[in-house]
C-alpha positions in Angstrom: 11.1 -1.5 -13.6 11.9 -1.0 -17.1 11.5 -3.5 -20.6 13.6 -3.4 -23.3 11.9 -5.0 -26.0 14.8 -7.2 -27.7 15.3 -10.5 -29.7 17.7 -12.8 -28.4 20.5 -14.8 -30.6 20.2 -17.6 -28.0 17.7 -20.3 -29.5 16.4 -23.9 -29.1 18.6 -26.6 -30.1 19.0 -26.3 -33.5 19.1 -30.9 -33.7 15.4 -31.5 -34.2 12.3 -29.9 -34.9 9.8 -29.6 -32.2 6.8 -31.9 -32.4 5.5 -31.4 -28.7 5.6 -28.8 -25.9 9.3 -28.3 -24.0 9.9 -30.5 -21.5 11.2 -28.7 -17.6 14.5 -30.4 -18.7 14.6 -28.6 -22.0 13.4 -25.4 -20.0 16.6 -25.7 -17.5 18.9 -26.7 -20.7 18.2 -23.3 -22.4 18.0 -21.5 -19.7 21.7 -22.8 -18.9 23.1 -22.1 -22.3 21.2 -18.4 -22.0 23.4 -17.7 -18.7 26.2 -18.7 -19.7 26.0 -16.7 -22.6 28.6 -13.8 -21.9 27.5 -11.7 -24.6 23.9 -12.0 -24.0 24.2 -11.1 -19.9 26.5 -8.2 -21.0 23.8 -6.6 -23.5 21.1 -6.3 -20.7 21.2 -3.1 -19.0 21.2 -3.0 -15.2 19.4 -0.1 -12.8 20.4 0.7 -9.3 17.2 0.3 -8.3 14.5 -1.8 -10.3 14.7 -5.1 -11.7 15.2 -4.7 -15.6 14.9 -7.4 -18.5 15.0 -8.5 -21.8 12.2 -11.0 -23.4 14.8 -13.8 -25.2 12.9 -16.6 -27.8 12.5 -19.4 -26.2 12.5 -23.4 -27.5 8.9 -24.6 -28.9 7.1 -21.7 -28.5 7.8 -21.3 -24.6 8.2 -18.0 -23.0 11.6 -16.3 -22.0 13.8 -13.7 -20.2 17.1 -12.5 -18.9 15.9 -10.7 -15.6 18.8 -8.3 -13.9 18.2 -8.1 -10.0 19.2 -5.4 -8.3 20.5 -5.6 -4.6 18.0 -5.9 -2.2 15.0 -7.3 -5.0 12.8 -9.8 -4.8 9.7 -11.1 -6.7 7.7 -11.8 -3.7 5.1 -14.8 -3.1 3.4 -15.8 -7.2 3.2 -18.7 -9.1 2.9 -19.2 -12.8 -0.6 -20.9 -13.0 -0.5 -23.7 -15.2 3.3 -23.2 -17.0 6.2 -25.1 -16.0 9.3 -23.2 -16.0 13.0 -23.4 -15.0 15.9 -20.7 -14.4 19.1 -20.5 -13.6 21.4 -17.4 -12.4 24.3 -16.1 -15.2 25.5 -13.7 -12.2 25.3 -12.8 -8.4 23.4 -15.6 -6.4 19.8 -15.8 -5.7 17.6 -17.3 -3.0 14.2 -19.0 -3.7 12.0 -19.4 -1.3 9.6 -22.0 -1.9 6.9 -24.2 -0.6 6.5 -28.2 -1.3 2.5 -28.4 -0.7 0.5 -29.1 -3.8 -2.2 -26.0 -3.4 -5.8 -26.0 -4.7 -5.4 -23.5 -7.9 -9.0 -22.2 -7.8 -11.9 -21.5 -4.6 -10.0 -20.2 -1.8 -8.6 -16.1 -0.8 -6.5 -17.6 2.2 -4.8 -20.5 3.4 -3.2 -21.9 6.8 0.1 -23.7 5.9 1.3 -26.7 7.8 4.7 -27.1 9.4 7.4 -28.3 7.4 6.4 -26.5 4.1 9.3 -24.1 3.8 12.2 -24.9 1.2 14.9 -22.6 0.6 17.7 -23.3 -2.0 20.7 -20.8 -2.7 21.3 -20.5 -6.8 24.7 -18.9 -7.2 26.1 -18.5 -10.7 25.4 -21.4 -12.9 22.7 -23.1 -10.5 19.2 -23.0 -10.8 16.0 -25.0 -11.2 13.0 -26.4 -13.2 9.5 -26.5 -11.3 6.2 -28.2 -12.4 2.5 -26.4 -12.8 1.5 -24.1 -9.6 5.0 -23.6 -8.2 4.6 -21.2 -5.5 7.5 -19.5 -4.7 9.1 -16.5 -4.5 13.4 -15.3 -5.8 15.3 -12.8 -3.8 18.7 -11.3 -4.5 19.5 -10.5 -0.8 23.0 -9.0 -1.5 23.4 -5.4 -0.5 26.4 -5.0 -3.1 26.1 -7.0 -6.1 23.3 -7.3 -9.1 22.5 -10.9 -10.0 21.5 -11.9 -13.3 18.7 -15.0 -14.2 17.8 -16.8 -17.2 14.1 -17.7 -16.9 12.0 -19.9 -19.5 7.9 -20.9 -19.1 5.7 -23.4 -21.3 2.8 -22.8 -21.8 3.6 -18.7 -22.6 2.4 -17.7 -19.0 -1.1 -16.9 -18.6 -1.3 -15.5 -15.5 0.7 -15.0 -12.5 -1.1 -15.3 -8.9 0.6 -13.2 -6.7 -0.1 -13.8 -2.7 1.0 -11.5 0.8 2.5 -14.3 3.4 2.4 -13.8 7.2 3.7 -16.6 9.2 2.3 -19.4 7.8 -1.1 -17.8 6.6 -0.6 -17.3 2.4 -3.1 -15.1 1.1 -4.0 -14.6 -2.9 -3.8 -11.3 -3.4 -3.8 -10.6 -7.4 -4.0 -12.4 -10.3 -1.7 -10.8 -13.3 -2.5 -11.4 -16.6 0.2 -11.2 -19.6 -0.9 -7.2 -20.6 0.4 -6.3 -17.1 4.4 -7.3 -17.2 4.9 -7.0 -21.1 
């Protein structure tokens, strides 16, 4: 993975001053505008083997990223702790596998998931989604030939990311990362 520290020309709507935290809808709107910015997308260096990213200035103090996904890469199962978020595919297609169940936020190491909690979404260029706190998912570029690019925004700025392994219906908490681990 490589990090490219850079400020982005994408900024929040200039129409009003921020008096409160950005909503999921505002984060999704920001991600859509970033994903539609051809100049911004072209500025992202793409690596054939690892994900690349540029940090963006998100709305209302949110944390935002533009991420490049080589063919066959993904995030693994994770959540964004107490942050809400949104992401939109700018190029290529991403797949999101998610759990449609609220998990306990602490006090467990292993959970057995019930049947029917799995959801899969195909997100071609221009499509995305917003999500709430403790949303457990994995995002994948399943293409064998084409890079994907996506724009993401989270509020509050990510306090941690919890990483999970999954075998069948068993989900296991493996690691908790803090911002210093990825910035």
